[in-house]
C-alpha positions in Angstrom: 89.4 -147.1 -5.8 88.6 -145.3 -8.8 85.9 -143.3 -7.2 88.1 -142.2 -4.4 90.8 -141.3 -6.5 88.2 -139.5 -8.5 87.5 -137.6 -5.6 91.0 -137.1 -3.8 92.1 -135.6 -7.3 89.1 -133.1 -7.8 89.6 -132.0 -3.9 93.6 -131.2 -5.0 92.4 -129.4 -7.9 90.1 -127.4 -5.9 92.9 -126.4 -3.3 95.4 -125.9 -5.5 92.5 -123.7 -7.3 92.3 -121.5 -4.1 95.6 -120.9 -3.1 96.0 -119.9 -7.0 92.9 -117.8 -5.8 94.2 -116.2 -3.0 98.2 -116.2 -4.5 96.7 -113.3 -6.9 95.1 -111.7 -4.4 97.1 -108.6 -3.6 96.9 -104.6 -2.3 95.5 -103.2 -5.3 92.6 -106.1 -5.3 91.3 -106.2 -2.4 90.2 -102.6 -2.6 87.0 -103.4 -4.4 86.3 -106.1 -0.7 86.1 -102.7 1.6 81.9 -103.2 2.5 83.0 -107.0 3.5 86.1 -105.6 4.9 84.4 -103.1 7.1 82.2 -105.8 8.5 84.7 -108.5 9.2 87.4 -106.0 10.8 89.8 -108.7 8.7 92.9 -106.3 8.8 92.1 -104.3 11.7 93.6 -106.8 14.5 97.5 -107.9 14.3 98.3 -111.1 14.6 99.1 -112.6 18.2 103.0 -113.3 18.5 103.9 -115.8 21.4 107.4 -113.8 23.4 107.9 -110.5 23.4 111.4 -110.0 21.5 108.9 -111.7 18.5 106.1 -108.8 18.9 108.1 -105.6 20.5 111.4 -103.9 20.2 113.6 -103.1 23.7 115.1 -99.9 22.6 117.8 -100.0 25.9 119.2 -103.2 24.5 120.0 -102.0 20.8 123.5 -101.5 19.9 123.3 -99.6 16.4 120.6 -98.5 14.0 121.2 -101.3 11.9 120.2 -103.8 14.4 116.9 -101.3 15.3 115.7 -101.8 11.7 116.3 -105.8 11.3 114.3 -106.0 14.3 111.7 -103.5 13.7 111.2 -105.3 10.1 110.7 -108.6 12.1 108.2 -107.3 14.3 106.1 -106.1 11.4 106.6 -109.7 9.6 105.2 -111.3 12.5 102.6 -109.0 13.7 100.8 -107.4 10.5 97.9 -109.8 8.9 99.3 -108.5 5.5 102.8 -108.7 6.0 103.2 -111.0 3.0 100.7 -109.8 0.6 102.1 -108.6 -2.6 101.4 -105.3 -3.4 102.3 -103.6 -6.7 103.3 -100.1 -5.4 106.9 -99.6 -7.1 108.8 -96.4 -5.6 112.3 -95.3 -6.3 112.9 -95.8 -2.4 111.4 -99.4 -3.7 114.1 -99.9 -5.8 116.7 -99.0 -4.2 116.0 -100.8 -1.1 115.3 -103.9 -3.2 118.5 -104.0 -4.9 120.6 -103.7 -1.6 118.4 -106.3 0.2 118.4 -108.2 -3.4 114.3 -108.1 -3.0 111.9 -109.1 -5.5 110.5 -106.5 -8.3 106.7 -106.8 -6.5 107.1 -105.5 -3.0 105.3 -107.4 -0.1 103.7 -105.0 2.6 106.2 -105.5 5.1 108.8 -104.0 3.1 107.0 -101.0 2.1 105.9 -100.0 5.4 109.5 -100.9 7.3 111.5 -98.8 8.5 114.4 -98.0 6.1 117.6 -96.1 5.7 119.2 -94.9 2.2 123.2 -94.9 2.9 125.7 -92.6 1.7 129.4 -93.8 1.3 130.6 -91.5 4.6 129.1 -90.2 7.6 129.4 -86.5 6.6 125.4 -85.6 7.1 122.6 -87.4 8.0 118.6 -86.9 7.9 115.9 -88.5 10.2 112.6 -88.7 9.2 109.5 -89.4 11.7 105.9 -90.3 10.0 102.4 -89.7 12.0 100.0 -91.0 13.8 98.5 -94.2 12.0 101.3 -93.7 9.7 104.1 -96.1 8.3 107.6 -94.7 7.0 105.8 -95.1 3.4 104.8 -91.6 3.7 108.6 -90.3 2.9 109.2 -93.1 0.1 108.9 -89.6 -2.0 111.1 -86.9 0.3 113.8 -89.8 0.3 114.9 -89.6 -3.4 115.2 -85.8 -2.9 117.6 -85.9 0.5 119.3 -88.9 -0.9 120.1 -87.3 -4.1 120.9 -84.2 -1.8 123.9 -86.3 0.1 122.0 -87.3 2.7 121.9 -90.6 4.4 118.0 -91.2 4.8 116.9 -92.5 8.2 113.4 -93.2 8.7 111.6 -94.2 12.2 108.7 -96.8 12.5 106.9 -95.9 15.9 105.6 -98.5 18.2 102.3 -99.4 17.5 102.5 -98.7 13.4 103.4 -100.8 10.7 101.1 -103.8 11.5 97.4 -103.1 12.1 94.8 -100.3 14.4 94.5 -102.7 17.0 98.2 -102.0 18.1 97.2 -98.9 19.0 94.5 -100.2 21.3 97.0 -100.1 24.4 100.2 -98.3 22.6 101.2 -94.8 25.1 103.1 -91.8 24.1 106.0 -92.7 25.8 106.6 -95.4 23.8 107.0 -93.0 21.0 108.8 -90.7 23.0 111.8 -93.5 23.5 111.4 -94.5 20.2 112.3 -91.0 19.0 114.9 -90.5 21.4 116.8 -93.5 20.3 116.6 -92.5 16.8 117.6 -89.1 17.4 120.5 -89.9 19.9 121.7 -92.9 17.4 121.7 -90.4 14.4 123.7 -87.6 16.4 126.3 -90.5 17.5 126.6 -91.7 13.6 126.9 -88.5 11.7 128.3 -85.2 11.5 125.7 -83.2 10.5 122.0 -83.8 11.2 118.9 -82.7 10.0 115.1 -83.9 11.4 111.8 -83.9 10.0 108.8 -84.7 11.3 104.9 -85.1 9.6 102.3 -84.6 11.8 102.8 -86.4 15.2 106.3 -87.3 14.2 107.0 -83.4 14.7 105.7 -82.9 17.7 107.9 -85.8 18.9 111.0 -83.8 17.5 109.7 -80.7 19.2 109.0 -82.6 22.3 112.7 -84.2 22.3 114.2 -80.6 21.8 112.1 -78.2 24.4 113.4 -81.2 27.2 117.4 -80.3 26.3 118.8 -77.2 28.2 120.9 -77.4 25.2 121.5 -79.5 22.1 124.1 -81.1 19.8 125.3 -78.3 17.5 125.1 -81.1 14.9 121.6 -80.7 14.4 121.6 -78.0 11.2 117.7 -77.7 10.8 114.0 -79.1 11.7 111.6 -80.3 8.7 107.9 -80.0 10.0 105.1 -81.2 7.8 101.6 -80.6 9.1 103.6 -80.7 12.6 100.8 -81.7 15.3 100.4 -79.0 17.6 96.3 -79.0 19.0 93.7 -81.0 17.7 91.5 -79.3 14.9 88.3 -80.6 17.0 87.6 -79.1 20.4 86.4 -82.6 21.7 89.8 -84.2 21.1 90.5 -83.9 24.8 87.4 -86.6 25.6 89.4 -89.0 24.2 91.3 -90.2 27.2 88.0 -90.3 29.1 86.1 -92.3 26.7 89.0 -94.8 25.9 88.5 -95.5 29.4 84.6 -96.6 29.1 85.1 -101.0 28.8 84.0 -101.9 25.8 84.4 -98.2 23.7 87.3 -98.9 21.9 86.8 -97.3 18.4 86.2 -93.7 17.3 86.5 -94.8 13.3 85.8 -98.7 12.2 86.7 -98.4 8.2 87.6 -101.1 5.8 91.6 -100.9 6.4 92.7 -101.6 2.8 95.3 -98.9 2.8 98.8 -100.7 3.3 100.3 -98.0 4.5 97.9 -96.0 6.8 95.1 -97.1 9.2 91.9 -96.5 8.2 90.3 -97.9 11.6 91.1 -95.3 14.4 90.8 -96.0 18.2 90.1 -93.7 21.1 93.0 -94.4 22.6 95.5 -93.3 19.6 93.1 -89.8 19.9 94.2 -90.0 24.0 97.8 -90.1 23.2 98.8 -88.1 20.8 96.5 -85.5 22.6 98.5 -86.1 26.1 101.7 -85.7 23.7 101.1 -82.4 22.2 100.0 -81.0 25.4 103.3 -81.1 26.6 104.3 -79.5 23.2 101.9 -76.0 23.0 99.4 -77.1 26.1 99.1 -76.5 29.5 101.7 -79.5 30.1 103.9 -77.2 28.4 105.5 -75.4 31.2 107.9 -72.3 31.5 110.7 -74.5 31.6 110.6 -76.1 27.6 113.1 -74.8 25.9 113.4 -73.1 22.5 117.0 -73.1 20.3 118.4 -71.5 17.8 117.7 -74.6 15.0 116.3 -72.9 11.5 112.6 -74.6 10.9 111.4 -75.6 7.0 107.6 -75.6 8.0 104.9 -76.5 5.5 101.2 -76.2 6.7 97.4 -75.8 5.4 95.2 -73.1 6.4 92.5 -76.0 5.8 94.2 -78.3 8.1 90.9 -80.7 9.4 93.1 -83.1 11.7 95.6 -80.5 13.4 94.4 -76.9 14.5 96.8 -74.3 12.3 96.6 -71.6 13.8 98.3 -73.3 17.1 101.0 -74.3 14.8 101.6 -70.8 13.3 101.9 -69.4 16.9 104.2 -72.1 18.2 106.7 -71.3 15.3 106.0 -67.6 16.0 107.5 -68.3 19.6 110.2 -70.3 18.6 111.7 -67.9 16.0 111.2 -65.0 18.4 113.1 -67.0 21.2 116.6 -66.9 19.0 119.0 -64.6 17.5 116.9 -62.9 14.2 119.8 -63.5 12.3 120.1 -67.1 12.6 116.4 -67.6 12.7 116.1 -65.9 9.1 117.1 -68.9 7.7 113.9 -70.3 8.3 110.9 -70.9 5.9 107.4 -71.4 6.5 105.2 -72.9 3.5 101.6 -71.6 3.8 99.0 -73.1 2.1 96.1 -70.4 2.7 95.1 -66.9 3.0 98.0 -64.9 4.4 96.3 -62.4 5.8 95.4 -64.8 8.0 99.0 -65.4 9.3 100.3 -64.1 13.0 101.6 -60.5 11.9 105.3 -61.1 13.5 105.6 -64.6 11.4 106.2 -62.7 8.1 109.1 -60.5 9.8 110.9 -63.0 11.7 111.2 -65.8 8.6 110.6 -66.5 5.2 107.0 -67.1 4.3 106.0 -68.5 1.1 102.1 -68.6 0.0 102.0 -70.3 -3.7 99.5 -69.1 -6.0 97.9 -71.6 -8.5 97.8 -70.8 -12.2 95.0 -72.3 -14.6 97.2 -74.4 -15.6 98.8 -76.1 -12.9 97.7 -79.5 -11.0 96.5 -77.5 -8.3 93.9 -75.8 -10.6 91.9 -78.7 -10.3 92.1 -78.9 -6.1 90.1 -76.9 -3.2 92.7 -77.1 -0.4 95.1 -79.4 0.8 94.3 -81.6 3.3 96.4 -82.4 6.2 97.7 -86.1 5.1 98.7 -84.6 2.1 101.5 -82.5 2.2 105.0 -84.9 1.7 103.5 -87.2 -1.0 104.6 -86.1 -4.9 101.7 -86.3 -7.3 103.9 -89.1 -9.1 103.3 -91.4 -6.3 101.8 -94.6 -7.2 99.8 -95.4 -4.1 98.7 -91.7 -2.9 99.3 -89.8 -6.4 97.6 -88.4 -9.3 97.2 -92.2 -11.1 97.1 -93.7 -7.8 94.5 -96.4 -7.1 93.7 -95.8 -4.1 91.2 -93.3 -2.6 91.0 -91.7 0.9 87.2 -92.3 1.7 87.2 -92.7 5.4 84.9 -89.3 6.4 81.8 -90.8 4.9 82.5 -94.4 6.5 79.1 -94.1 8.3 77.4 -93.3 4.7 77.3 -96.0 3.1 76.2 -94.7 -0.7 78.4 -91.6 -0.3 81.5 -93.8 0.9 80.7 -96.4 -2.5 80.4 -92.9 -4.8 83.6 -91.9 -3.3 85.1 -95.1 -4.1 84.1 -95.3 -7.7 82.2 -92.3 -9.1 84.4 -91.2 -12.1 83.6 -87.6 -11.1 84.6 -86.5 -7.8 86.2 -83.4 -6.3 90.0 -83.3 -3.8 90.5 -81.3 -1.2 90.3 -81.4 2.6 87.3 -82.7 4.5 86.1 -79.2 5.5 82.3 -78.6 6.3 81.7 -76.8 3.0 83.9 -79.4 1.1 81.1 -82.5 2.4 78.4 -80.4 1.4 79.1 -80.3 -2.2 77.0 -82.2 -4.9 80.0 -83.9 -5.6 81.9 -86.9 -3.1 85.2 -85.8 -1.7 88.2 -87.6 -1.7 90.6 -86.7 0.8 93.4 -85.1 -1.2 96.7 -87.2 -0.9 99.3 -85.7 -2.4 101.0 -82.3 -3.0 100.0 -80.1 -5.8 102.4 -77.9 -4.8 105.3 -80.5 -4.7 108.0 -79.3 -6.7 107.9 -76.0 -5.5 108.0 -77.7 -2.0 111.6 -79.1 -3.3 112.8 -76.1 -4.7 112.3 -74.2 -1.4 113.8 -77.1 0.6 117.0 -77.0 -1.7 117.4 -73.4 -0.6 116.8 -74.5 2.8 119.2 -77.0 2.9 122.0 -74.4 1.1 121.6 -71.9 3.5 122.0 -74.2 6.7 124.4 -76.6 6.2 
């Protein structure tokens, strides 16, 4: 009996020790495990859930935005393999939500990636923010504070297939994104007197697509914010994704560690195929003559060096949008362009305000080569993606183990977009995840809001 008790005590000690060790694992500590996580794909696949109600949202049955937020959060909790993992990334937006929902001081991943609402005590004005492909509403934690301080109720949307695990994008289609965007836009227009719509990348394409299908739009919509809007893929081979996706057992373009709690790192062919189909409705062959342009002022932020989206196509679309409406109204529109102003369409500077920020030697931007597609919405102070954030975006080296490791660990790295030139430099390149011109952008946004309200 004594021997049995001794082994029982030892077993209980081992179990408690392992439980304690697992309990200490959080979204930061796992970042050092990227080698094993790339091989295992531990966070690449969503939890299997029995019952449709626990796994998906039926937008046709929702009666309010609050019901949507509750259901979406439950889907994240049920399907995200890291939903309950602690994540000591505390933003001002999280603190505000934690106080409202009686959450703990340390967030869980589910609480950081779920859609949220910051509510004013009135129904005067609201902004709806829609994230990009592979992203989550965390990409708007910084900008949400700006809009809330301007008196807006801030709503965010979680696109189907997001906030869970990359495997969710193996079967998601763009029509599901359209349905979600339509619900969110219509519900917000129903609930508020003045509405602004904001989209990052694919979120921007969904907003353009929604509006282009309307012969007339609600006068409540006062302006559009577009950060790196998706119009045409930078790669000329993007159209092939739809065909490669049809090949059995060929599912993934990239297989990464998926240690970024807020954005998928592994990328399925189907995701590329679906966003290509969506963009085709906005600027491609599918964007037929019946698409409607409306006299809603634009605030656009775009980088010449964007390696995800072809910025030249974005600028062409913006120019078409501007020229289709009365010039007096559209003069309120603003383009912030990170690049060479000599490469802008000639008519564009005549039909909207164009801001090309300059970088002084003392500024944060002085250490940046160029602004990346994924960087435009994040503040340099963001605790995850900002200057002092622990996370480094190195997925462009995922097939080059030594370079990937150097990007993750070297004290000396360069920051910018994954251009061919940057990738050939001696130092490893960390893809830029914050906007070095963030404060200047906020100042221009403040002016835009005053002009359009």
